[in-house]
C-alpha positions in Angstrom: -28.5 -29.5 33.7 -28.8 -27.4 30.5 -28.7 -23.7 30.7 -30.8 -21.8 28.1 -28.7 -19.2 26.4 -30.2 -16.4 24.3 -29.4 -16.8 20.6 -28.5 -13.5 18.9 -28.8 -12.9 15.2 -25.8 -12.3 12.9 -25.9 -8.5 13.0 -26.3 -8.4 16.8 -23.3 -10.7 17.2 -21.2 -8.5 15.0 -22.2 -5.5 17.0 -21.4 -7.2 20.3 -18.0 -8.3 18.9 -17.3 -4.7 18.0 -18.3 -3.4 21.4 -16.2 -6.1 23.2 -13.1 -5.3 21.2 -13.6 -1.6 21.6 -13.8 -2.0 25.4 -10.7 -4.2 25.3 -8.9 -1.7 23.2 -9.6 1.3 25.5 -8.7 -0.7 28.6 -5.4 -2.1 27.3 -2.2 -0.8 29.0 0.7 0.8 27.4 -0.4 4.4 26.8 -2.2 6.1 24.0 0.7 6.2 21.5 1.6 2.5 21.9 -2.0 1.3 21.8 -2.9 3.5 18.7 0.3 2.4 16.9 -0.5 -1.2 17.5 -4.1 -0.8 16.4 -3.0 1.1 13.2 -0.5 -1.6 12.3 -3.0 -4.4 12.8 -5.8 -2.6 10.9 -3.5 -1.6 8.1 -2.0 -5.1 7.7 -5.5 -6.6 7.5 -5.9 -4.9 4.2 -3.0 -7.0 2.8 -4.3 -10.4 3.9 -6.3 -11.3 0.8 -3.8 -10.0 -1.7 -0.9 -11.8 0.0 -2.8 -15.0 0.5 -2.5 -14.6 4.3 1.4 -14.6 4.1 1.4 -11.2 5.8 0.7 -13.0 9.1 4.3 -14.3 9.0 5.5 -10.7 9.4 2.7 -9.6 11.7 4.4 -10.0 15.1 7.9 -8.8 13.9 6.4 -5.6 12.4 4.5 -4.8 15.6 7.6 -5.6 17.8 9.9 -3.5 15.6 7.5 -0.5 15.6 7.1 -0.9 19.4 3.4 -1.1 19.3 1.0 -2.9 21.5 0.5 -6.5 20.3 -3.0 -7.0 21.9 -4.1 -3.7 20.3 -2.8 -4.8 16.9 -4.7 -8.1 17.2 -7.8 -6.1 18.0 -7.2 -3.8 15.0 -6.8 -6.9 12.9 -10.1 -8.4 14.1 -12.0 -5.1 13.7 -10.5 -4.9 10.1 -11.9 -8.4 9.5 -15.3 -7.6 10.9 -15.7 -4.5 8.8 -15.2 -6.5 5.5 -13.2 -3.5 4.2 -10.6 -5.7 2.5 -13.3 -7.3 0.4 -15.1 -4.1 -0.3 -11.9 -2.3 -1.4 -10.6 -5.0 -3.6 -11.9 -3.7 -6.9 -10.8 -0.2 -6.1 -7.4 -1.4 -5.1 -6.9 -3.0 -8.5 -7.8 0.3 -10.2 -5.4 2.2 -8.0 -2.7 -0.3 -8.5 -3.1 0.1 -12.3 -2.8 3.9 -11.9 0.3 3.5 -9.7 1.9 0.8 -11.9 0.5 1.3 -15.4 2.5 -1.4 -17.1 0.9 -4.8 -17.9 2.2 -7.7 -15.8 2.8 -10.6 -18.1 4.0 -14.0 -16.9 5.4 -16.4 -19.5 3.0 -19.0 -20.8 -0.3 -19.4 -19.1 -0.7 -22.8 -17.5 -3.4 -23.6 -15.0 -2.3 -23.7 -11.4 -1.7 -27.2 -10.0 -1.1 -27.8 -6.4 0.5 -31.2 -7.3 3.1 -29.5 -9.6 3.9 -27.0 -6.8 4.5 -29.9 -4.3 6.9 -31.4 -6.9 9.0 -28.3 -7.0 7.5 -26.6 -10.1 7.3 -23.0 -8.8 6.5 -21.5 -12.3 2.8 -22.3 -11.8 2.9 -20.2 -8.6 3.7 -17.1 -10.8 0.4 -17.5 -12.6 -1.4 -16.7 -9.3 0.4 -13.4 -9.2 -0.8 -12.5 -12.7 -2.9 -9.4 -12.1 -2.5 -9.7 -8.4 0.5 -7.3 -8.3 -1.9 -4.4 -9.1 -4.2 -5.5 -6.2 -1.2 -5.8 -3.9 -0.1 -2.3 -4.7 -3.6 -0.9 -4.3 -4.3 -2.7 -1.0 -0.9 -1.5 0.3 -2.0 2.0 -0.5 -5.3 1.5 1.3 -3.5 -0.1 4.2 -1.2 2.8 4.7 -4.1 5.4 4.4 -6.4 3.5 6.7 -3.6 2.7 9.2 -2.6 6.4 9.5 -6.2 7.5 9.8 -7.0 4.9 12.5 -4.0 5.9 14.5 -5.4 9.4 15.1 -8.9 8.1 15.7 -7.8 5.5 18.3 -5.5 8.0 19.9 -8.3 10.5 20.4 -10.7 7.8 21.6 -8.2 6.4 24.1 -7.3 9.9 25.5 -11.0 10.9 25.8 -11.9 7.6 27.5 -9.0 8.0 29.9 -10.0 11.5 30.9 -13.7 10.4 31.3 -12.6 7.5 33.6 -10.4 9.8 35.7 -13.2 12.3 36.1 -15.6 9.5 37.1 -13.0 8.2 39.6 -12.5 11.7 41.1 -16.3 12.2 41.4 -16.6 8.8 43.1 -13.9 9.6 45.6 -15.4 13.0 46.4 -18.7 11.3 47.0 -17.2 8.9 49.4 -15.5 11.7 51.4 -18.8 13.6 51.8 -20.8 10.6 53.0 -20.7 10.1 56.8 -19.1 6.9 58.0 -21.8 4.6 59.2 -19.4 2.1 60.8 -18.4 4.7 63.4 -20.5 4.5 66.5 
């Protein structure tokens, strides 16, 4: 038996993914500080994924554990960072900021094209050609990661606390309503 499922367009799916991760974030345990710290670390590290060729994921879990943040919240922050496409949008600006912070030109020996086969044979000099110009991007994206991570910490902390007070007020109103209603089971 085949069940007909409704197909959503691309933008609706992205909106639904945002909402799902937002609800997961606000319902995760650990307190406001732990959740916001985890989210900020995950969101900030997402800015470094492109410029480090995804090598930042090796350090992802140790950084979250050392900072004593929430790992599920950091994964949610990382996913939300991916869904916003911010790392791609900020890439040209990161290069400019990186050149402002480190104004010297980065020059790597002779320019040879990158060859994966040479890399597998132990010739790591071709790997340095990938970093040519990428140092400025790495510096700029680190700058953006720090700024966006700090900003997202305060935003998530505020949202977590306001959702917590809203849920407590709703629970209190529900319990008051149940106390006022007469018990129908009593005869």
